[in-house]
N, C-alpha and C positions, 0 to 999 in steps of 0.2 A: 597414653593413647589407648583407645579401645580397639580390641581386635575384632575384625569383621568375621561374620560367619561365612562359610563357603558359599552359601546361597546369595550373599550380599556382594561378593566379589564379582566384578564384571570382567568377563574375558575379552581381551582386545587382541586383534591380530595386526600384524604389520603388513603394509602393502595395500594395494588397491585392486579390487576385483570388479571388473565391469559388469559381469553377470549378476553379482550380488547387488551392485548399485542399481541396476535396472529393476531387479526383483523388489528391492525395498522402495524404489520410487513408485512402482505400480501399487504396492501396498498402501503407501501414504496417499496417493491420488484416489484410491478407493474410499478413503475416509473423508474426503472433501465433500461438503454439502454445496452443490452447485446451485446458483440462483436460477429462478425460472425466467423465461423470456420477458414476461411482464415486469418482473423486478428489475431486470437489466435496463429495460426501456425507461421505466419510471425513475430509476436512480441516475441514468445518463441524462435524462431531461432535467432533473434537479441540478445536476452539476453544470450543465450548459447554461441554465437560467442564472445560477449564482455567478458564473464567470462573466456573463453579459452584464449583470447588475454591478459587480465590482469594477469591471472595466469602464462602465459608464460613469460610475462614481469617481473613479480616478481621473477620467477625461474631464468631467465637469469641475472637479477641484483644481486640476492643472490649468484649465482655462480661466478660472476665477483668479488664481494667483498670478497668472500672466497678465490679466486685465488690471489687477491691483498694482502690480509692479510698474506697469506703464503709467498709472496715475501718480504713483509716488515718485518715480524717477523721471 
C-alpha cells in the first residue's frame, strides 16, 4: 500500500453541523448556472409537445389494437 502525504489525507469529523451544512449549501448554489426565462419557456414547451405527441401515439396504437382485436375475436 502506498502511504498518502499529509496533504492528501482528508480530515473528517463526526457528527452533523447544521450551520456548516447551510454554509456549504449556499456555496454549492452559488456555483449553479441558472437558465434564463426564455430557456425555461422553450424547454418546457418542448417537453409538453413531446408528452402530447407520445400520448397521442399511444392512444392511436391502443385504438388500433382494440379495433384489430374486435375483428379477430
